[in-house]
N, C-alpha and C positions, 0 to 999 in steps of 0.2 A: 661815262668815264672810260677812256680807252686804256687798255693794259698792254704793256710791252712784254713779249715773251723772251726777249733776248736775255734778261737777267736770269730766267729759269733754266735756259739751255745750258748755261755753264755749270749748273750744279748737278750732282749725281741724282739718279732716279729715286733712291730711297730716302733722301733727306734734302729738302730744298731750302732749309733755313740759310740765311746769309751769314758769313763769318763776321764775328764782332771783334774788332781790333782791341788789343790791350792798351792800357794807359801808356802814353809816351810813344806809341807806334802809329804810323800812319797807314791808312788802308792801302793795300796793294791792288792796283788795278790789273785785271786779267785781260789777256789779249782777246779781242772779240772773235767769236767763232760764228760759223754759219748757223743762223737761226732757222728753225723749221718754219713752214708756212704758218703765219698767224691767222688763226680763226677762233671763233668763240668756243668751239667744242674742245679744242686743246687747252685753252685757258681754264675752262671749268674743270677739266680732268686734272690738271695740275693743282688747282686750288683744293679740289677734293682730296687729292693725294696728300697734301700738306696736313689737312685736318685729320685724316685717318691714321697717318704714320708719325704724328708729332711725338707720341709717347714711346713708339717702337725703337729699339736700338738700330743704328744705321748698319746696313750690310752692303757688301759689294754687289753691284748689279751692272749689267751692260748699259750703255748709254742709250738716250732716247732714239738716236738715229738708227741703232741696230735692232731695236724692239718694235715688234708689231703692236697693233692695238689689242689684239687677243692676248698677247703675252703680258701687256701692261695690266689688263683686267684680271688675269689669273693671278699675277703676283700681288696685286692689291687685295684680292679676295683672300689669298693665303695669309697675308699680314693681318688682315682684319680678323680672321678666324683665330690666329695666334694670340692677338691682343684680347679677343673675347674669352679665350681659355684661361688667360691669366687672371682676369678680373672675375671670373665665375666663381660663385660661392657654392661650396659643397652642400648638397642637400636641398638646393633650390632650383626650380625650373626656370627656363628663360623665355621671355615673351617674344613678340614679333620683332621688336627693336632691340633685343638683347638685354632688356631690363629684368632684374631679379623678380621672380614671381613665386610666391609660396604655394605649395601643393594644396589642392582643394581638399578640405576635410570632409569626410564622409558624414552625411546626416544620419543621426541615430534613429532607428525605429523604436527602440525602448531605451529610455535613459538609464543611467546607472542606479538611480533611486527607484526604478521600477515604473516610472510614469510613461505611458505610451504616447509617443510624439506624433499623434494623428488627430487631425481636426476634421469634422464632418461639415461640409458646406453644400449649399444649393439643395437643402431639404425642404420639399414643398408639403409634406404631410406632417406638419408640426402638431396638428390636433391630436396625434397619437400620444403626445406627452400628457395631455389632459386626461386621457382615459386611464392612465396610471398615475394619478396625482401624488399618491403617497411616495412612490419610488422617485418621482420627480423632485419632490420636496427633500427626500433624504439625499439625493445626489447633488443638491445645491451646495455651494460653498458656505462657510460659516457666516459670512457677512450677509448673504441673501436669506439664509435660514433664520437668522435672528431678526431680520427686517420682517419676514413673513410671520414669524411668531408674535412679534409686537403688534403688527398691524391686524392680525386675526382677532386679538382680544380688544384692541382699541376700536376697531370698526364695529364689532358687535355691541360694545358698551355704548358707543355713540348712537348707533342705530336704535337700540331699545330705549335709550334715554330720551331720544327725540320723540319716540312714540308715547312714552309716559308724559312727556310735556305736552304733547298734542292732546292727549286724553284730558289732562287737567284743564287746558285752555278751552277745549270744546264744552266741557261740562260746567265751566264757569267757576271752577275752584280758585282761580287766581283772582277773581273779583270778590270773593268772599273770605278773604284771609283773616279779617278781623271779626267775622261773624262766628260766634261760638255755637249757634244753633245749626249751622250748615255742616253737613257731613260730606267731606271730600272723598275722592276715590283713594287717594293716598295721603295720609296725614303728614303735615310738615313739608309739603312740596310746594314752594313758593316761587319757583323759577326753573330755568333750564339747568343750572348748576346742581340744584337739589334733585331734579329728576335724573340727571346723569349719575349722581352718587347713589340714588336708589337702584339704578340699573346695575351698577357695580356690586352693591351689596346683595342684590337678588342672584346675580350670575355666579358670584364667588361664594355664596352662602355664608357671608359674614354675619349679617343679622344683628346690627347694633341696637335695634328696638326703638330707635327715634322715629324713623320713617316706616310706617306699617300700612299695608293695604287694608281697606275696610270691606264689609260685606254689602255695601250699597252700590258696588261697581261690578257688575258681571263681566263687562268688557276687560276691566283690569285683571280679573281672575283668569280669564282665558289667556291674556298676554303674559301673566305670570307663569302659567303652566308651559307656554311655548318657550319663553325665555329659559326656563329651568332645563327643558329638554335640549334645546339648541346649545345652551351653555355646556351641558355635560358632553355633547358630541364634540364641541370645539376643544374642550379640555382633553378628551381622550385622543383626538386626532393629533393635536399639536404636541402633547406630552409624549405620545407614542413616537411621533417623528423625531423629537429631540432625544428620546431614550435610544432609539435605533442608531441615530447619528453619533451619539456619544459612545455607544458600545460597538461601533463598527471596528472590525479587525484590521483596518488599514494601519492604525498606529501600532498594532502588534507586529506587523510586518517590518517596522522600523528597527526592531531588535533582532531581525533575521539578516545576517550580513553575508556577503559574497566577497571573495578575493578580488582585488583590483585587476589581476591579470590571470589568464589561463596559460597553461604550460603544455608542451609536447615533449615527451621523453619516453624511454624504454621502460616497460614493466612486464616482467616475464618474457623477456626477448621479443616484445611486440610493442610497436609505437602506440601510445595512448594520449588522448587529449584529456587533461585533468584541470579541475578548478576546485576550490575549497568553499564550503558552506559552514556557518556556525550559528548558534543561538545564544544570545547574550543573557537571556533570562534563565532562571532556575526551573520555572514551570515549563513542562514539555509541550511540544507539538505532537498531538496524537495522530497516528496514521500519516506521517509525513511522506509525500510522494514527490519525486523529482522527475522533470521533463526538460528536454532541450530541443531547440529548433534552429535550423540554419536559414537565415534570411539573405537570399541572394537572387538578383535578377538573372533570367536565363531565356534563351531562345530555343523553341522546339524545332524539330526536324522539318516541320511544315512552314517554318518561318514566323511563327507566332511569338511575339515578345511578351514575357510574363514578368512584370515588375514585382520585386519583393516576394519572390516565390519562397514558400515555406517547405523545408525538408526536415523530416524527423531525424534526430540524432539519438541513437540508442545509448542509454546509460544503465543498462541492465534490466530491461523490461522482460526479456526471455528468462533470465535467471532469477528474477525477483530482487536484484540489487538496487533497483530504483525505489524500493520501499525502505525508508531510513528510520533508524532509531537515533534521533538527534539529541543525544545527551551531551556529547562532546563534539568538537568540530571534525567534519569528515571531508575526505578528498573524493570527489565524484570523478569517476574515470570512464571514458568512452574509448573502447578498443577500436582502433582504425583497421578494419578488415575489409573484405570485398564489398559489403553492403554499405560501408561508410562513405559519406560524400568527400572525405579527405584521403581516399585510397590512392589517388594519383598525385597528391600534393607533396612537393619536396620543400626544403627550407628556402630555396631561391624562389620558387613559385609562390610560397606563402607571403613573401615580402611584396609581391606584385598583385596579389588577389585583393578583391574589394567585397567583403561580406561581413555579416554580423551574426553572432551566435547569442541567441536569447535563452536564458535558463529560467525555469519556473519551479518554485517550491510551493506545494499545496499541503495543507493540513488543517487539523482542527484544534482550536485554542482550548487548552485544558480547563482554563478558568470559566469561560462563557459557553463553550460548546459550539461556537460559530466557526465557520470555515475561513481560513486565512490563506492569502496568496501573496508570495513575495517574488519579485522579478528583478532581473539584472541582465546585462548584455556585455559582450566582448567584441570589439572590432578586430580587424585582421592585424593591426599594429599592436594590439594588446594581447596577442597570443605569442608567448616567448618559446622559441624552439631550443631544445637542449637545457631545459631548466627543470627543477623539482622543488616541491614545497618543503620548507624546513619543518622538522618536528617541533611540536609546541606542547606536548604533554610529558609530564615526569611524575614519578611516584614520590609522594611526600609521606608524612607520618599518619598512616591510616586512611589516606584518601589520594586521589589523583589530582594533581594541580595542572591547570590549563593556562598557559601564558599566551594571552591574546596580543601581546606585543609582537609575536612572530607570526601573526595570522596571515599577513600579506608577503612575508619574506620568502624568497626563492634563492636557490643557488645553482650554479651550472654543473652539469654532469655530461659525461661522454655519450653523445647521441649521433648516430649517423645522419647526414644531411640529405640522404636520398629519401624517396617516397616509400610508403609501406609496400607498395607493389614491387618495387625494385628490391626491397629488403627481403620480401618473401621469395622472389625469384633467385636471389643469391643464396638464401638458405636451402632452397630446393636443389640448386646446382651442387651445393656443398654436400648434402645428403646423398645425392646420386654419386658424386665422386668417391665418397667414403664407402658406399655400398660396393661399387665396382672394384675399388682398390682392395677391399677386404677379401672379396671373392677371388681376385687374381692372386692375392698373397697366399690364400689357402691352397690354390692350385700349385703355386710355386713350392710350397712346403710339402705338398703331396708327392710331386713328380721330381723335384730337385732338392730333396732333403740332404742332409749331411751323410746319411748311411746308404746313399744310392750306389756307391762303388761296392760296399760290402754286399748289398742285395744282388748286384750283378755277379759278384764272385760266387755267392752261394748258388745263384741260378746256374752258373756254368758247371759247378761241382755236381749239382743234382742232375743236370742233363748227362754228364758222364756216367753217374751211377745208373740212370735209367737205361743207358745204352748197354751197360753190362747186364742188367736184369732183363731187359727186353723192352719193347715199346709198350707204353701205356697211354690210355685215353683219359683225359680229364674233362669233367663237366662241372660248371660252376666256378670256373676261374682258379682251381687249385693246382699248383705246380709241384707240391711235395707229395710223394706217394705214401708217406707214413700217415699223413693227415687226410687222406682222401675219404676214408670211411666216415670219419667224424663230421667233416664238412659236407660230405654227401648226405648224411642223415639230416643235418641242420637245413641244407638248402633244398632238400628233396631231389638231389642229383645222385647218379650212380656212376662209379668208376670200376671198370673191369679190365682184365688182361686181354691180350689179343687172342689168346687161345679160347677163353670163355666166349668171347664175341663171335669167334668162328663157329664154335659149337652152337 
């Protein structure tokens, strides 16, 4: 299909839509103008220009004949950028074709509930799990643990029941059920079901008294002893696993809560990273200890890339503040100093960083004496700059009341947006300025005091008096002849007249 460019040449460059006549008016024909050379490239350019500038407001631009191809492309690119800025959504990134694309969320290393988001794969030495079968069974989830618990008893009951049935079948007890003169191995065992019930009674030591082993079966006596021993071992093993699994302190960690956000604000004129931890139970965590780790990938000076590198964050290890008396909620503080990984981090840089702070609380459960560990984490967007935790404790009648409704609440405070390094440098400059200003002011008061004129007047009078009395020599900075002896004694200096010196 051939396209004629004469209709496009009469329209301005910025908008090529044809005029639509109103009702009752006839379209006015324009005088034909000289059309540019018709080729396929110009036609595609004009059509593409219509698509990209359809929503843009028309602006005055020079005609097609006076614009070069480079000028057209530059103007078209500027209009496309302007249109793209108008439809851009704040807080979203742009893809290759200008479509909105949400920012990639960082994958957590440790979830907020403390679960480590790490899965082990391609493990070839799985036999090591069987060497520690007790811990393996304890670490299983509840569904698998219950399945193993039921199967352990069911399999042993079925196994020994089948052996009791085989003994009765081999001895011919099943063929002499009605013969009262026949002495079977086990009384009243007439089939597999009765043998299975006798196995359950033997292993669980129920002993109903209806099915009883006789003394005419030595093989049955040995099997009875073996089943009793193995049954005791199975009971001890499975009951021990279930007891340890039930009494695990993992559920105790559910009542240890961390604040949803961490904050950075001033504390004693120093920037500090703070988060809050509390215990919902009245029973205490004995020997509670707090630790914190910074999870961030880095590249060494040799070019080695270390994914998820762990850096220790001090929360009072040197001073002993990491050992907590967790009776009421506490605010854990990390002072951002020279050894801190946040020493060079400002508020603007915090918004661009990609890291994770893992906090770990360890202690002994007072009720069971078992060690408990609670974990949580904070991403970079969960660290609030210039905030402080709200107080949540008040004094009631005879006790302290803790309001856990304000546990996660924070409020804004005046905090500089610079890094801790810049804040320390500014404080050092201020101290140096105060030091030099104080010393210079003392010098001014010493040499340019208000009594300087009086001192000069007194000095001239003393000089005139000394001229009348005769020349004197002063040692130790004394200018008054009356005080020479006193000052000379104090300073170890001597003042004499000229005649005495000559003698």
